C-alpha positions in Angstrom: -12.0 4.9 -8.5 -13.1 1.3 -9.2 -12.1 0.1 -5.7 -14.2 2.8 -4.1 -17.2 0.9 -5.5 -16.1 -2.4 -3.9 -14.2 -1.7 -0.7 -15.2 -0.6 2.8 -11.6 0.5 3.5 -8.7 1.4 1.3 -5.2 1.6 2.7 -2.7 3.6 0.7 0.9 3.3 1.8 4.3 3.1 0.0 5.2 5.4 -2.9 1.6 6.1 -3.9 0.8 7.6 -0.5 3.0 10.7 -1.1 0.9 11.8 -4.0 -2.2 11.6 -1.8 -0.4 13.4 1.0 0.6 16.2 -1.4 -3.1 16.4 -2.5 -3.9 17.0 1.2 -1.4 19.8 1.3 1.0 17.9 3.5 4.7 17.8 3.3 6.4 14.9 1.6 10.1 16.1 1.4 11.9 14.5 -1.5 9.6 11.5 -1.7 8.1 10.0 -4.8 5.4 12.3 -6.3 3.2 11.8 -9.3 2.5 15.4 -10.0 0.2 14.6 -12.9 -2.2 12.7 -10.5 -2.3 15.1 -7.5 -5.7 16.5 -8.5 -7.0 12.9 -9.2 -5.8 11.9 -5.7 -7.7 14.8 -4.2 -10.8 13.9 -6.2 -10.6 10.3 -5.0 -10.3 11.3 -1.3 -13.3 13.6 -1.7 -15.3 10.8 -3.4 -14.3 8.3 -0.7 -15.5 10.7 2.0 -18.9 11.2 0.2 -19.3 7.4 -0.2 -18.4 6.6 3.4 -15.3 4.6 2.3 -12.4 4.8 4.8 -9.3 5.9 2.9 -6.3 5.5 5.2 -3.0 7.3 4.6 0.2 7.2 6.7 0.2 9.1 10.0 4.0 8.8 10.1 6.8 7.6 7.9 10.3 6.4 8.2 12.5 8.7 5.9 16.1 9.0 5.0 18.4 11.4 3.2 19.4 8.9 0.5 18.1 5.7 -1.1 20.5 3.3 0.5 20.5 0.3 2.7 22.9 2.1 5.0 20.8 5.3 5.2 19.9 6.5 8.7 16.1 6.1 9.4 14.3 9.2 10.6 10.7 9.2 12.0 8.7 12.0 10.3 5.0 13.0 10.0 3.1 14.7 7.1 3.1 17.9 9.2 6.9 17.8 9.9 8.6 16.2 6.9 12.0 17.8 6.1 12.5 18.8 2.5 15.8 16.8 2.2 14.3 13.5 3.4 12.5 10.9 1.3 9.9 8.4 2.6 11.2 4.9 2.8 8.6 3.1 5.0 5.5 3.6 7.1 6.0 4.6 10.7 4.8 2.9 14.0 1.5 4.8 14.3 0.7 3.9 10.7 1.6 0.3 11.3 -0.8 0.2 14.2 -3.6 1.9 12.3 -3.2 -0.1 9.1 -3.0 -3.4 11.1 -6.2 -2.5 13.1 -8.0 -1.8 9.8 -7.0 -5.3 8.6 -8.3 -7.0 11.8 -11.7 -8.6 11.2 -11.8 -7.9 7.5 -13.5 -10.6 5.4 -11.3 -10.0 2.3 -8.0 -8.2 2.1 -6.3 -7.5 -1.2 -2.7 -6.2 -1.1 -0.9 -4.7 -4.0 2.4 -2.9 -3.3 4.8 -2.9 -0.4 4.7 -0.2 2.3 8.3 0.8 1.8 11.7 -0.2 0.5 11.4 -3.7 2.0 14.6 -4.8 0.2 16.6 -2.7 2.8 16.2 -4.3 6.3 16.1 -0.8 8.0 13.0 0.0 5.9 11.2 -3.4 5.8 9.3 -3.1 9.2 6.1 -1.6 7.7 5.8 -4.2 4.9 6.6 -7.0 7.3 4.0 -5.8 9.8 1.3 -5.6 7.2 2.2 -9.1 6.0 1.9 -10.3 9.6 -1.4 -8.6 10.1 -2.8 -10.2 7.0 -1.4 -13.6 7.8 -3.1 -13.5 11.2 -6.5 -13.2 9.5 -7.1 -16.9 9.3 -10.9 -16.5 8.6 -10.3 -13.9 5.8 -9.5 -14.3 2.2 -6.1 -12.8 1.8 -4.8 -12.0 -1.7 -1.4 -10.5 -2.6 -0.9 -9.2 -6.2 2.3 -7.9 -7.7 5.8 -9.0 -8.0 7.2 -6.7 -5.3 4.4 -7.6 -2.9 4.9 -11.3 -3.6 8.6 -11.0 -3.0 8.0 -9.1 0.2 5.6 -11.8 1.5 8.1 -14.5 0.5 10.9 -12.6 2.3 8.7 -12.3 5.4 8.4 -16.0 5.7 4.6 -15.9 5.8 3.7 -16.7 2.2 2.1 -20.0 3.3 -0.5 -18.2 5.4 -2.1 -16.3 2.5 -5.1 -17.5 0.4 -3.5 -16.5 -2.9 -0.3 -14.8 -4.1 0.1 -13.6 -7.7 3.0 -11.8 -9.4 0.5 -10.1 -11.7 0.0 -6.8 -9.8 -1.3 -4.7 -12.7 -3.4 -7.6 -14.0 -4.8 -8.3 -10.6 -6.0 -4.7 -10.3 -7.4 -4.7 -13.8 -9.3 -7.9 -13.0 -10.7 -6.3 -9.8 -11.7 -3.3 -11.9 -13.8 -5.7 -14.1 -11.7 -5.4 -17.3 -11.3 -8.4 -19.6 -7.9 -10.0 -19.3 -6.7 -11.5 -22.6 -5.2 -14.6 -20.9 -8.5 -15.4 -19.2 -10.7 -14.4 -22.1 -9.0 -16.9 -24.4 -9.8 -19.7 -21.9 -13.5 -18.9 -22.3 -13.2 -19.8 -26.0 -12.0 -23.3 -25.3 
């Protein structure tokens, strides 16, 4: 909700995207789902549309039958997502769309990988987004969160980002305008 007030475009990939897809009435198979926030996701999509904020969701995903490095990758779409499969990464159309959205941005803030980057077969989406951000040499590029920081380090492109923080939740709270105790105490010095 806070990001809708500050961003021109919001890209939602990774585990969170399946709750948004479910809110759109799309199929998500056995993927992660935060049932308690489906209505909230629907509300945020409606609010984004009213405000003219682009909210991008995956057009395709790489899925598998099991959460395993050896699992067989299967390309699926939100309109054809078999019930026995779980989302493990974003697909090629999504990589293209998300990368295009990053092109020419003045500031890009990234929190959360696009998939299970720890498994090579499911790291392509996360690596592609890291590359798209790294190519934005005129933009401020910020990565927040331990998993995101690890993914950027693993991609070999960490040196091309403006800032990398392991504090994902804290980064989002800071963007939201909340007072962070570790920063507030510095103001008292």
